[in-house]
C-alpha positions as a printed Julia matrix, in Angstrom:
616×3 Matrix{Float64}:
   0.0     0.0     0.0
   2.93    2.31    0.7
   4.31    1.58   -2.74
   1.0     2.05   -4.51
  -0.27    5.17   -2.76
   2.96    6.74   -1.5
   3.5     8.89   -4.59
  -0.06   10.23   -4.65
  -0.88   13.41   -2.79
  -3.54   12.25   -0.38
  -3.78   15.3     1.82
  -7.35   16.54    2.19
  -7.49   20.07    0.82
  -9.29   22.28    3.4
 -10.48   24.56    0.6
 -12.46   21.82   -1.13
 -16.21   21.93   -0.87
 -17.96   18.91    0.63
 -19.0    17.73   -2.84
 -15.48   18.15   -4.23
 -13.93   16.3    -1.31
 -16.4    13.45   -1.65
 -15.67   13.19   -5.37
 -11.95   13.09   -4.69
 -12.33   10.34   -2.1
 -14.57    8.34   -4.43
 -11.8     8.57   -7.04
  -9.39    7.21   -4.42
 -11.77    4.34   -3.76
 -11.78    3.56   -7.47
  -7.99    3.41   -7.53
  -7.86    1.13   -4.5
 -10.47   -1.16   -6.05
  -8.52   -1.26   -9.32
  -5.41   -2.38   -7.43
  -7.23   -5.5    -6.3
  -6.01   -5.04   -2.73
  -9.49   -5.12   -1.15
  -9.75   -8.73   -2.33
  -6.89   -9.63    0.0
  -9.07  -10.03    3.07
 -11.95  -11.99    1.53
 -12.5   -15.71    1.18
 -10.42  -17.33   -1.6
 -13.56  -19.22   -2.66
 -14.86  -15.93   -4.03
 -11.68  -14.55   -5.5
 -10.17  -13.22   -2.27
  -6.72  -13.72   -0.8
  -7.73  -15.01    2.63
  -5.22  -12.68    4.32
  -7.38  -10.95    6.92
  -4.42   -9.59    8.86
  -2.71   -8.37    5.71
  -5.66   -6.32    4.52
  -6.04   -4.62    7.92
  -2.33   -3.79    7.96
  -2.57   -2.3     4.47
  -5.69   -0.38    5.51
  -3.73    1.27    8.34
  -1.38    2.82    5.78
  -4.23    5.02    4.55
  -4.11    6.74    7.95
  -0.99    8.55    6.77
  -3.01   10.24    4.02
  -6.62   11.36    3.8
  -8.5     9.82    6.71
 -11.75   10.26    4.78
 -10.42    7.72    2.3
  -9.48    5.4     5.15
 -12.99    5.62    6.65
 -14.82    5.24    3.36
 -12.69    2.22    2.46
 -13.42    0.8     5.9
 -17.15    1.2     5.38
 -17.12   -0.45    1.95
 -14.76   -3.38    2.48
 -14.56   -3.71    6.24
 -18.09   -3.05    7.49
 -20.38   -3.64    4.52
 -18.29   -6.35    2.86
 -17.23   -7.81    6.19
 -20.84   -8.11    7.36
 -21.87   -9.88    4.15
 -18.95  -12.31    4.44
 -19.16  -12.96    8.2
 -22.95  -12.87    8.74
 -24.11  -14.19    5.36
 -24.0   -17.61    3.73
 -23.33  -18.96    0.24
 -26.44  -17.35   -1.24
 -25.09  -13.91   -0.29
 -21.44  -14.65   -0.99
 -22.08  -15.97   -4.49
 -24.31  -13.08   -5.45
 -22.61  -10.07   -3.89
 -19.02  -10.54   -2.72
 -17.23  -10.05   -6.04
 -19.16   -6.87   -6.76
 -18.39   -5.58   -3.24
 -14.67   -6.4    -3.51
 -14.4    -4.65   -6.88
 -16.32   -1.59   -5.71
 -19.15   -2.22   -8.19
 -21.69   -2.48   -5.36
 -21.15    0.46   -2.97
 -22.73   -0.3     0.37
 -23.54    0.92    3.85
 -23.47   -0.49    7.35
 -26.74    0.71    8.9
 -26.55   -0.05   12.59
 -26.48    3.21   14.59
 -29.8     4.96   15.17
 -30.63    8.48   16.29
 -31.86    7.12   19.62
 -29.6     4.08   19.9
 -25.86    4.38   19.47
 -23.98    1.95   21.7
 -27.19    0.2    22.83
 -27.45   -1.94   19.71
 -29.49   -4.64   21.42
 -32.44   -2.24   21.73
 -32.5    -0.82   18.2
 -35.93    0.41   17.1
 -35.95   -0.57   13.41
 -38.1    -3.64   12.75
 -38.01   -6.41   10.15
 -41.35   -8.23   10.29
 -41.77  -11.42    8.29
 -44.85  -11.76    6.05
 -45.33  -15.48    5.24
 -47.98  -14.69    2.63
 -45.38  -13.07    0.38
 -42.24  -14.58    1.94
 -40.83  -11.1     2.51
 -39.51   -9.05    5.39
 -41.08   -5.65    5.94
 -38.35   -3.27    7.12
 -39.75   -0.27    8.94
 -38.63    2.78   10.92
 -41.34    3.18   13.59
 -40.32    6.66   14.75
 -37.64    9.4    14.64
 -35.43    7.72   17.23
 -35.19    4.59   15.03
 -33.8     6.47   12.03
 -30.42    5.14   10.96
 -27.95    7.95   11.57
 -24.32    8.84   10.65
 -24.27    6.06    8.07
 -21.13    6.2     5.91
 -21.68    5.9     2.14
 -25.4     6.63    2.55
 -25.69   10.28    1.49
 -24.29    9.86   -2.02
 -22.84    6.56   -3.16
 -24.37    3.6    -1.36
 -26.78    1.36   -3.29
 -27.38   -1.31   -0.67
 -27.26   -1.37    3.13
 -26.73   -4.04    5.75
 -29.6    -3.01    8.04
 -29.71   -4.13   11.66
 -33.27   -4.53   12.92
 -35.44   -6.37   15.43
 -36.49   -9.57   13.66
 -40.18  -10.38   14.18
 -41.9   -13.59   13.1
 -45.37  -14.72   14.11
 -45.72  -11.72   16.41
 -42.58  -12.58   18.38
 -39.28  -10.67   18.4
 -36.08  -12.68   18.12
 -33.68   -9.79   18.71
 -31.41   -7.87   16.37
 -30.48   -9.43   13.03
 -28.99   -8.08    9.8
 -30.64   -7.9     6.38
 -29.53   -6.67    2.97
 -31.77   -3.81    1.88
 -31.36   -2.01   -1.5
 -31.58    1.76   -1.0
 -30.86    3.26   -4.47
 -31.54    2.46   -8.07
 -28.8     2.29  -10.67
 -29.46    5.96  -11.5
 -28.79    6.97   -7.87
 -32.4     7.72   -6.91
 -33.73    6.54   -3.55
 -35.91    3.46   -3.91
 -39.61    3.57   -2.94
 -40.1     3.67    0.82
 -36.48    4.65    1.48
 -35.81    8.19    2.71
 -32.18    9.33    2.44
 -30.94   12.59    3.91
 -27.45   14.06    4.15
 -25.8    14.58    7.55
 -24.08   17.6     6.0
 -20.83   19.26    6.93
 -18.99   17.72    9.88
 -16.03   18.78   12.02
 -13.86   16.49    9.9
 -13.96   13.54    7.49
 -15.96   15.56    4.97
 -14.9    13.27    2.15
 -17.2    10.63    3.69
 -20.85   10.94    2.64
 -22.55   10.29    5.98
 -26.31   10.14    5.69
 -29.54    9.12    7.41
 -31.83    6.3     6.36
 -35.49    5.74    7.18
 -37.69    2.92    5.9
 -41.44    3.03    5.33
 -42.58   -0.6     5.14
 -39.87   -1.54    2.66
 -40.19   -5.13    1.48
 -37.21   -7.38    0.84
 -37.22  -11.11    0.02
 -36.76  -13.73    2.74
 -33.3   -14.46    1.34
 -32.17  -10.94    2.27
 -31.65  -12.11    5.86
 -27.95  -12.67    6.55
 -28.51  -16.13    7.94
 -25.24  -17.57    9.2
 -26.51  -17.69   12.79
 -30.29  -17.75   12.31
 -32.84  -18.29    9.56
 -36.54  -18.0     8.83
 -38.31  -20.74    6.88
 -40.86  -19.87    4.17
 -43.71  -20.44    6.65
 -42.13  -18.06    9.17
 -40.57  -20.63   11.47
 -37.5   -19.15   13.16
 -34.42  -21.29   13.84
 -30.94  -20.66   15.16
 -27.88  -22.7    16.0
 -27.53  -20.53   19.13
 -30.59  -20.82   21.34
 -29.82  -18.04   23.82
 -30.8   -14.68   22.3
 -28.17  -12.64   24.14
 -25.39  -15.09   23.28
 -26.54  -15.12   19.66
 -26.48  -11.32   19.55
 -22.96  -11.04   20.92
 -21.71  -13.86   18.7
 -23.02  -11.98   15.7
 -21.37   -8.71   16.76
 -18.14  -10.5    17.61
 -17.62  -11.5    13.99
 -17.52   -7.78   13.09
 -14.57   -6.98   15.34
 -12.35   -6.2    12.32
 -13.76   -2.67   12.04
 -12.83   -1.86   15.63
  -9.29   -3.17   15.1
  -8.97   -1.16   11.88
  -9.98    2.06   13.63
  -7.3     1.49   16.25
  -4.73    1.02   13.48
  -5.84    4.13   11.6
  -5.62    6.19   14.78
  -2.11    4.88   15.35
  -1.04    5.96   11.86
  -2.47    9.45   12.42
  -0.61    9.79   15.73
   2.62    8.66   14.05
   2.2    11.25   11.32
   1.59   14.05   13.82
   4.68   13.06   15.8
   6.81   12.87   12.66
   5.82   16.45   11.8
   6.26   17.82   15.32
   9.58   16.11   16.06
  11.12   17.11   12.74
   9.96   20.69   13.21
  11.24   20.66   16.79
  14.73   19.87   15.52
  14.81   22.97   13.31
  12.7    25.59   15.12
  14.85   27.82   17.36
  13.69   29.89   20.32
  15.7    31.93   22.89
  19.46   32.02   23.34
  21.77   29.83   25.37
  23.65   32.29   27.66
  26.8    30.21   27.34
  26.97   30.33   23.54
  24.66   33.17   22.59
  23.06   30.9    20.0
  19.35   30.22   19.81
  18.37   26.76   20.98
  16.31   24.3    18.93
  13.07   23.76   20.81
  13.45   19.98   21.02
  16.5    20.54   23.27
  14.24   21.98   25.96
  13.05   19.44   28.51
   9.54   20.92   28.47
   9.33   20.29   24.72
  10.74   16.78   25.08
   8.1    16.14   27.74
   5.37   17.12   25.26
   6.52   14.75   22.54
   8.81   11.95   23.64
   6.58   10.11   26.15
   3.81   10.28   23.54
   6.25    8.9    20.98
   7.14    6.04   23.32
   3.48    5.16   23.91
   2.83    5.34   20.17
   5.51    2.68   19.71
   3.92    0.6    22.47
   0.5     0.82   20.85
   2.01   -0.11   17.48
   3.28   -3.4    18.91
  -0.02   -4.01   20.72
  -1.8    -3.44   17.4
   0.52   -5.94   15.68
  -0.39   -8.58   18.26
  -4.08   -7.73   17.92
  -4.06   -8.04   14.12
  -2.17  -11.32   14.36
  -4.72  -12.71   16.83
  -7.58  -11.56   14.58
  -5.98  -13.27   11.61
  -5.67  -16.54   13.53
  -9.33  -16.41   14.58
 -10.95  -15.08   11.4
  -8.83  -16.29    8.47
 -10.79  -18.55    6.09
 -10.58  -22.13    7.3
  -9.63  -21.17   10.88
 -11.09  -23.54   13.48
 -13.94  -22.11   15.54
 -12.66  -21.13   18.98
 -15.18  -19.31   21.15
 -12.69  -18.53   23.92
 -10.19  -17.06   21.44
 -12.97  -15.0    19.85
 -14.03  -13.58   23.22
 -10.43  -12.77   24.14
 -10.0   -11.02   20.77
 -13.13   -8.92   21.31
 -11.97   -7.85   24.78
  -8.48   -6.96   23.59
  -9.81   -5.13   20.53
 -12.16   -3.04   22.68
  -9.38   -2.06   25.05
  -6.71   -1.26   22.47
  -9.2     0.7    20.36
 -10.29    2.82   23.33
  -6.81    3.55   24.67
  -5.3     3.96   21.19
  -7.87    6.47   19.94
  -7.74    8.51   23.14
  -3.97    8.53   22.81
  -4.19    9.71   19.2
  -6.49   12.59   20.15
  -4.19   13.73   22.98
  -1.01   13.24   20.94
  -2.2    15.16   17.9
  -3.22   18.05   20.16
   0.2    18.0    21.85
   1.91   18.01   18.44
  -0.22   20.94   17.29
   0.8    22.92   20.37
   4.44   21.89   19.96
   4.41   23.5    16.49
   2.98   26.77   17.77
   1.19   28.99   15.28
   2.6    27.04   12.35
   0.78   23.98   13.65
  -2.51   25.85   13.44
  -2.2    26.48    9.72
  -4.19   24.08    7.57
  -1.34   23.81    5.07
   0.74   22.12    7.77
  -1.65   19.17    8.06
  -2.09   19.01   11.84
  -5.48   20.78   12.04
  -6.98   18.32    9.56
  -5.5    15.37   11.43
  -7.01   16.74   14.62
 -10.45   17.24   13.07
 -10.53   13.92   11.24
  -9.5    11.74   14.19
 -11.67   13.38   16.84
 -14.63   11.1    16.11
 -12.48    7.98   16.38
 -13.07    8.01   20.14
 -16.8     7.46   19.66
 -17.27    5.48   16.46
 -16.87    1.73   16.15
 -17.79    1.8    19.83
 -17.8     4.69   22.29
 -14.57    4.37   24.27
 -16.21    4.53   27.68
 -18.64    1.77   26.72
 -15.78   -0.29   25.29
 -13.86   -0.11   28.56
 -17.0    -1.26   30.36
 -17.05   -4.23   27.97
 -13.41   -4.93   28.85
 -14.18   -4.81   32.58
 -17.15   -7.13   32.17
 -14.95   -9.71   30.46
 -12.28   -9.37   33.15
 -14.82   -9.85   35.93
 -16.12  -13.02   34.28
 -12.59  -14.41   34.01
 -11.83  -13.35   37.58
 -14.91  -15.14   38.93
 -14.03  -18.33   37.07
 -10.43  -18.16   38.29
 -11.43  -17.73   41.93
 -13.97  -20.58   41.75
 -11.28  -22.88   40.4
  -8.82  -22.36   43.28
  -7.83  -25.25   45.5
  -8.41  -24.87   49.29
  -4.77  -23.85   49.77
  -4.94  -21.45   46.85
  -8.14  -19.94   48.22
  -6.49  -19.42   51.63
  -3.6   -17.6    49.98
  -6.0   -15.57   47.87
  -7.98  -14.47   50.95
  -4.74  -13.62   52.73
  -3.62  -11.4    49.86
  -7.02   -9.69   49.83
  -6.74   -8.93   53.55
  -3.21   -7.64   53.1
  -4.37   -5.38   50.29
  -7.18   -4.02   52.45
  -4.66   -3.24   55.23
  -2.54   -1.29   52.76
  -5.57    0.72   51.62
  -6.69    1.58   55.15
  -3.28    2.28   56.69
  -1.15    3.41   53.77
   1.6     1.13   55.15
   3.37   -1.24   52.79
   2.15   -4.79   53.44
   4.68   -7.6    53.65
   2.55  -10.11   51.76
   2.13  -10.05   47.99
   3.21   -6.45   47.46
   5.78   -4.9    45.13
   9.27   -4.33   46.54
  11.26   -1.28   45.49
  13.76   -2.04   42.75
  15.52   -0.21   39.96
  12.9     1.76   38.03
  14.53    0.7    34.77
  14.11   -2.99   35.67
  11.62   -4.44   33.16
  10.28   -7.04   35.59
   9.73   -4.37   38.23
   7.85   -2.16   35.78
   5.6    -5.05   34.85
   4.99   -6.0    38.46
   3.88   -2.45   39.26
   1.43   -2.44   36.34
   0.19   -5.96   37.04
  -0.23   -5.26   40.77
  -2.35   -2.19   40.0
  -4.45   -4.22   37.55
  -4.96   -7.1    39.98
  -5.78   -4.87   42.93
  -8.31   -2.78   41.02
 -10.01   -5.87   39.65
 -10.18   -7.65   43.01
 -11.53   -4.61   44.83
 -14.05   -4.03   42.03
 -15.27   -7.62   42.37
 -15.73   -7.08   46.12
 -17.76   -3.92   45.5
 -20.01   -5.54   42.93
 -20.61   -8.7    44.98
 -23.35   -6.82   46.83
 -25.38   -6.73   43.6
 -25.84  -10.5    43.85
 -27.84  -10.27   47.09
 -31.62  -10.8    46.81
 -33.46   -7.52   46.28
 -30.24   -5.55   45.69
 -30.37   -2.35   43.66
 -28.21   -3.76   40.89
 -28.24   -0.63   38.74
 -27.43    1.63   41.69
 -24.52   -0.56   42.81
 -23.13   -0.83   39.3
 -23.59    2.88   38.62
 -21.79    3.85   41.83
 -18.84    1.66   40.85
 -18.49    2.84   37.24
 -15.4     4.96   37.82
 -13.75    2.01   39.57
 -14.78   -0.27   36.72
 -13.27    2.01   34.08
 -10.0     2.33   36.0
  -9.74   -1.44   36.32
 -10.23   -1.85   32.57
  -7.69    0.86   31.81
  -5.15   -0.76   34.14
  -5.61   -4.04   32.28
  -5.06   -2.44   28.88
  -1.98   -0.59   30.18
  -0.47   -3.92   31.23
  -1.39   -5.62   27.92
   0.19   -2.81   25.88
   3.33   -2.89   28.02
   3.62   -6.67   27.55
   3.38   -6.27   23.77
   6.19   -3.71   23.75
   8.41   -5.73   26.1
   7.95   -8.82   23.89
   8.9    -6.79   20.8
  12.09   -5.62   22.49
  13.05   -9.19   23.37
  12.55  -10.53   19.86
  14.59   -7.74   18.21
  17.76   -9.3    16.82
  19.94   -6.24   16.19
  21.65   -5.33   19.47
  21.74   -1.61   18.76
  18.08   -1.47   17.79
  17.16   -3.56   20.81
  19.02   -1.21   23.16
  17.25    1.81   21.71
  13.82    0.14   21.83
  14.5    -0.87   25.43
  14.92    2.79   26.36
  11.73    3.7    24.52
   9.93    0.89   26.36
  11.25    2.22   29.69
   9.95    5.69   28.86
   6.54    4.32   27.97
   6.27    2.23   31.14
   7.46    4.98   33.47
   5.21    7.55   31.77
   2.2     5.34   32.53
   3.39    4.79   36.09
   4.03    8.51   36.54
   0.5     9.33   35.41
  -0.78    6.92   38.1
   1.58    8.02   40.89
  -1.33    9.07   43.1
  -2.72    5.53   43.02
   0.63    3.98   43.87
   1.12    6.38   46.79
  -2.46    6.08   48.06
  -2.26    2.29   48.01
   1.09    2.02   49.78
   3.13    0.96   46.77
   5.2     4.15   46.62
   6.68    6.5    49.16
   6.73   10.2    48.29
  10.44    9.89   47.53
   9.82    6.96   45.19
   7.14    8.94   43.41
   9.55   11.8    42.81
  12.14    9.32   41.55
   9.74    8.21   38.82
   9.48   11.77   37.5
  13.26   12.15   37.61
  13.64    8.9    35.63
  11.2    10.09   32.96
  13.16   13.34   32.62
  16.43   11.41   32.28
  14.98    9.16   29.6
  13.67   12.13   27.63
  17.21   13.54   27.59
  18.72   10.2    26.62
  16.28    9.72   23.74
  16.48   13.27   22.43
  19.35   12.45   19.98
  17.32    9.53   18.61
  13.99   11.31   18.18
  14.36   11.75   14.42
  15.42    8.1    14.0
  12.33    6.99   15.91
   9.84    8.96   13.81
  11.63    7.98   10.6
  11.13    4.4    11.75
   7.42    4.71   11.02
   8.29    4.67    7.32
   5.79    7.34    6.31
   6.28    8.28    2.64
   7.73   11.78    2.36
   4.94   12.83    0.06
   2.42   12.23    2.84
   4.41   14.56    5.12
   4.77   17.29    2.49
   4.01   20.69    4.01
   5.68   24.11    4.29
   6.46   23.55    7.97
   8.88   20.75    7.05
   9.96   22.3     3.76
   8.89   19.24    1.78
   7.45   19.78   -1.67
   4.4    17.71   -2.5
   4.99   15.23   -5.34
   3.41   16.03   -8.66
   0.58   13.52   -9.08
   0.66   11.19  -12.1
  -2.0    11.85  -14.71
  -4.17    8.99  -13.45
  -3.85    9.88   -9.76
  -5.83   11.98   -7.35
  -5.43   15.68   -8.0
């Protein structure tokens, strides 16, 4: 993807109108389709390459260019095409997949509603089966059930995967997905389908987001994507998964690729912002050194290093976590992979956590890079404002980050409960002893002798991990104790859960912090070149200690740190920033971003002249 798109100027022009930007992005879609790369992730039985991980990795490269193109490609081949492949069966694959892969059938993923964003299980749209005609009647019963923010809907989409409450014989069977045509070949809305344009947005204006409403639109029985459930001609409902809630989450779990792709795109955007800010920081001079009388480049100031280098270290950490995530997804979802429910659940939990933390990190990092470039960073020609605008929504689409962390915590609590139940009597006694010791630490602030972290060298990798793992384990155990009250008869379950939400989110975040650290530490260990490994080890230290520094209050409050130890963490972060300052340019160059995608006056890079066939 770097080779194919690297010589094309993909920067979104802020002076383009919405229509012009959409046209430009559609042209980019055409070029991607012509390359055949979207086929990479689909089933070989239908002309695909079967390389699910490869196509997601290639998709991430688009994050270095126009993020509208990344999102529109994700809608077409990740969400729309992915839903048809993962939720459909042969009758859908044979009829539609080739046209979807080649871009000949532009489509939408119509899940979100005006009144139901994250609460997908309670969507209002209905699909009622009529056995007399063997059709489903898709209907929007009110304004809150209107499909909203739907990519590809306002201009290009001709068919939508519509998520609706499936009703047969007067009974609802929960949310299912159906293929619903929305436009004719001429581009006109089909009878019963109302399409409106979401209009100008804060960013991503090359994506034609629209709203869809259905007035008793009829589609054939075969329109139901029936991998997990089907309706017979007489209206009899059947499913291989009897439990409705389990069926619902199994269905959504197959669509995890979109969430993973968003995390990757956010990572690319953060890398691009850091490449711009670090390179500018090595040339921009401010104020004189009294000893030499010469102005100092801003990246030599500790305050400037503090803005950029810890963020750079965490961006590396998230890159390696993303690599592990994509690899796990490939193992679970590649054509022919054996069904593994436990692996699928673990993938969903990890994807939710990495997406949430990664997109929040991108938002904060791009803002820090904008500030680090001063007024120049505020100019549209220097790319950072568009990056900031285009990535802002990443924190709430493909799953609101707060809700995703709740999903992570729920999975952790389930695992925790199973682990505790499986302890032997001796193991249970030790477990209870550790819990008591932890409670003593909380109440007294005195370091317990049992099961707690001893002070060691802050640059010791095992010590860093133990600090992060101890925080994760303590938060999860204390959360489980708090929520145990909800199991009592007559308990106010919502009130107890609601009161513990902040605790729940912190436990989930602590888990993701440890997972990301582990991914980085593993990458350091498998690096063969000694010089590269030594440099990456320092970057890993900076990432770990930056996370620990941000949580110093917790470590002090819970008896893990003394005040002196807390101050030592800050001193170590400062030292690492100074040590990595000479390598900052090497580290951002390591992202391998094509120079043409960094072209801006701030860096003095001329944009490449586009070939005649390329985007203009």
